[in-house]
N, C-alpha and C positions, 0 to 999 in steps of 0.2 A: 504494500500500500504506500502510495506517495505521501511524504510528510511535508508539512509547511516549513518555512525557514526557521520557525521557532520551535519545532518539534511537533509531535502528534497533538491533535486537538481533541476536544471533547466530542466533536462531531464524528471524528474518525473512530473513537471508542464506541460511540453509540451505534455506528454502522457495523462495526466488528461484532458487537454483542447482539445486534438485531433489536435494539430498544431505542427509545427517544432520548434526546439530550437531557430532558428533565429527569428521566429515570436514572441516567448516569449521575446527575448531580445529587439526587437523593441518596443513591448508594454510597457515593464518595463522602457525603456528609453524614453517613451513618443514620439515615432516617429509618425509624422502626417500621414504617408502613410498607416497605419493599419486600416482595416475596423472596425468601432465602435463596431459592434456585436462581432467580434473576440476578440477585445480588452477587452470587458466586460467579455467574457468567460475565457480569460487568467487570468485576475485579480481575478475573482472569484475562479479559481483553485489555484492560488498562495495564496490567503487568507485562503482557506480551508485547504491547506497543511502547512500553516504558513511558507511559503517560504520567505527567506530573501536573496537578491542578495549578492554575494561575493564581498565586496567592493574592496578588493585588486585586484582581477581579472578584475573588471570593470575599475579600475584606470589604470591598465597596458594596457588595450585595447584602452582606450580613451585618455590617457595622462593627465587625470584630476583627482583631489582628491575630488572635491566638498567641499573643506575646505578653509577657509581664515584665515589669521593670523591677530590678533589685537595687536599692540605694544603700550603700555601705560606707562607713567612715574611713576604712583603710584596707586597700587591696593587699597590702603586705602582711596583714595579720593572719596567721594560719587558722585561727578560730573562725574568722569570716570566710576563709577559703573552704573550710570544711562545711560550713553552712551552705555556701554556694553549691558545693558538690551535691549535697543532699537535696536541695531545692531543685536543682537542674535535672537530676535523675528522676525525681518524682513528677516534675512538670512534663518532662519529655515523654514519660509513660502515658500521659493524658493528652499528648499532642500539642503541647505548648512549648514555646521557646522562651528563654530568659535573656533579657538585656541587662547588663551590669553597668552601674555608674558609681564612681567614687566621689563622695562629698568631702573634699579636702578640708573644708571649713564649715563649722556649724551655721555660719551665716548664709551659706549657699544651698543648704539642704532643702529648704522649703521651695525655692525656685526650681531646683533640679527635679524635685518630686512632681511639681505641677507640669513642667515641660515634658517629663517622661510619660505622664498620664495621657497627654495628647497623642502619643505614639503607641501606647499599649492599652490593653484591656484593664489592667490593674497594676498596683505597685505593692512592694514589700519594703518597709523601712526597717533596717537593721540597726539597733542601738542608736536611734536618732538623738542628736545633741541639742537640737533647737529648743527654745523655751516652750513652756506649756501652751501659751496662747498661739504661737506659730504652729505648733503641732496640731492643735485642735482645728485651726483654720485649714490646714492641709487635709486632715481627715474629713472635713466637711466638703472640700472642693475636689478632692482627687480620688474618691472612692471608686471601686472597692479597694480597701487597704487592709493589710495585716501588719502589725508592729511586732518586732522581735526585740527582746531584752529591754523593754520599757513598758510601763503601765500608764496609758493615757487616762485622762480624767473621764472620758466618755466610756461608760461600762459596755456599750454595744460594740465597741471596736474589737476586732479579732486580735488576740494577743497570745504570743508564745513567750513566756517569761521564765527566767531562772530563779529558783529559790535561793537567793544569795544569803539570806539570813541562816538557812539551814547549812549551806556550804561553809559559811564562815564559822558557825558554831562547831562543826566537825573539825575544822582546822585549829581553832583555838583550844578545843578540848584535847586534841592530839598533842599540842604544844604544852598544855597544862599537865598532862600525864607524864610528859618528859621532864617536868620540873621547872618550866619557864614561867616567869612572872613579869619580866620586863620586856614589853613588846614595842616594836616600832613599825609603823605602817607607811610604806612608800605609796603616796596617793596617786590616783589616776587623774585624768583631765578634769578640771573643776566643773565643766558643763556636761560631764558624762553622768547619765542617770545611774549607770551601773556602779560608778565610783561612789555616788551619794548613798546608794543602798548598801554597799559593802561597808562604807565607813559608819553608817548608822547602826548596822549590825554589830560592828566592833565596839562602838561606844556603849551599846546596850549590854553586850557581854561583859565588858570590863567594868561597867557601872554596877552590874549585879554581883561582882566579885571584888571586894576591896583589896584582895591580895594582888590583883593584876594592875599594872600600870601601862599606859598606852601613850606613845608619842607619834605625832603625824608629821611627815615630811613631804614637801612638794615633790611631785614626780611627773608622771605622764603615762603614755600607753606603749612606749617603744623600748627596745633594748638600750638605746642611747640614754633614755631617761633613768633607767636603773643603773647604768654604768656611771652616770654623773652623780647619782645620789649616794654612792658607796662611802665617800668620806664622811658625809653627814650621818649615815647609818652607824659607822664606827664611833663617831663622836657622841652618839646618843647613849652609848654604854648598854644598849639593849642586848639581851641574849638571843632574841629571835626576831627576824625581820619578815614581815608579811608584805608582799608586793601586790599592786593592783591587779596585775595579770602575769602570765608566765613569761611574756617577753621582757617585762620590767625585771622580774626575778632572774631571768637568764642573764641580762646585762649586769645586774648587781653582782651575781655570783662570779661572772667573768672578771669583773674589776677586783673583787675580793681575792680571787686567785692570783691576780697580778701583784697585789699588795703582800702576798704570802700569808694571808689569813686562812686558817683551816676551817673549811665548811664541811661538817657541822661541829668540828671540835671546838672552835672559838666562838662561832655564832651560827645559828640555824637560819635557813632561808626557805621560804615557802611561797608558792605562786597560786594562781587561780585561773582556771579554764581547762587544764588538762590537755593542752595541745600536744601533738605528736613530737614536736621538737623538744619538749621538756625531758624526754627520756634520754636525750643525747647530751645533756649537760653533765659535767663532771664536778661533784658526784651527781647522780640522777636526781632531778628536781622533785621535791615533794609538792603536790598540787591537788586541787579539787577539780575533778573532771565534770564535763557538762553533757556528754553524748551529743555532739553537734549534728551528726548525721540524722539522728532521730528528730532533733529540733527542726531541721530543715524540712523533713518529710511532713511533720505535723503542721508546720507553717503553710506548706503548699496545700495540705488537705483543707485547712481553714479557708484559704483564699479560693480554692477551687469550688468550695461550696457556695461562696458568694458569687462567683462567676456563673454558676449554673442557675441562679435565680434570674428569671426573665425580666425584661424591661417593659412588659405590656400591662403591668398593674401598678397602681399608685393610689395616693390619697383621694378620697371622695371629693368631688368639686365642692367648694364652699357653699354654692347655691343649693346643693342637694342635701346638706347636713340639716337634720331636723332641729327645731328650736328646743333648747333644754327645758324640760318640764319644771313647773313651779312646785312649791311644797304641797299644794293640794292635788297634784297630778295633772293639772291643766297644761296646755301647751305654752301659754304665755305666763312667765313669772310675774309675781306681784311687784309693785314698785319697791317695797322694802327689801325683797329678795335681790332685785337688780343692784341695789346699793351695796350689797355685800359680795357680789360676784366681780371677778377681775375684768379690767379693761386694759388692753395693751398687748404687746407681743410677748409670747411665752415660748421658751425653747422646749422642744420635745425631741430628744435624741439629736439628730443632725438637722432637723427641720425647725422652722419657726412658724407659729400660728398667731393670728390676730384675733383675740377674743373680746367680745362685748356682751356683758351680761350672760355669760355662759354660751353664747352663740359664736360659732366659727365664722368669721367674716372673710379671712384670707389666709393663705399658707404660702410660705416662701421656701424655695429649695434651690440649691446651687445647680449650675448647668452640668455638673458631673453626673447627675442622675439621668441625663439624657444620653441616648446612644451617640457615639462619636459621629455617625453619619449625619445626624440632625443638629449637633451642637453648634457648628459654625453659623 
């Protein structure tokens, strides 16, 4: 069969299978209404002709790209690489691709997320460092969204979070059993939610045990941050150093080795995250693991559920909402009842409603709730 310059077409597949173009389209889009025998015939013809659907045309017709965006703060961090691997594998199994963007600065995260949403069906925000207000605005404007390693204020947001308090409790308890009482924490980035949660857990643990002391030193999220903090750690006279993450602990331990400090003979060092690199430190780094591959798969599962919810249902039009009944069960509230009912805009999840005397006058929603095909 002759092929066009761009390869076999859907028309050629239809002719080879003896069906219509519409049937080929339904089969390739996994429509359940197609007879299994016809479906098998179409797929065999498509495979024999090496037909590949035109992704651009399909996206225009469906309003979907079958692509998600993953926004992460640091591509060099092995923990985020493990998450990316887990998410990519799970998404690929469901026919989705993953675009990855690095937000080098907390100030660029929100804009990057909005831009990515214009090109993808949904986004994942990994350990976002933007302030709470900016995060809530992104969640309102760029949904569907799933957030990893942070708990937004909106309870309806899909979240995959790490129990930092439990992990830190295990680490401190381990050090306490070894006889350590003087601890020093090499902090993470100040705008990191993970750092704030880990530090809060440490303060809670040391506050509950008067025998423990805790010093906090500025640090960061990289090996260089740990390397540069080594002198301050030694000056603290602490017997055990806890680092914000494994990279910081790795850098700290490397510098201590250069100083000739015996780890753990002179001072113990512990990290957080359980990245694969930690087992190559000398000596092997003590750390709290997080099972990143599982977290990535869970995150995709949450996001995929949101993607499968259709766009053809929404809030009832304000003009069709019945008037709130009064105390006596009638449709029109009494004047004294109206005086006690709210008037103004009220937030309900990600939407805003304008209420007057219990009656819904209007509802506001961001354009992110519209299919990309219609949004412009």
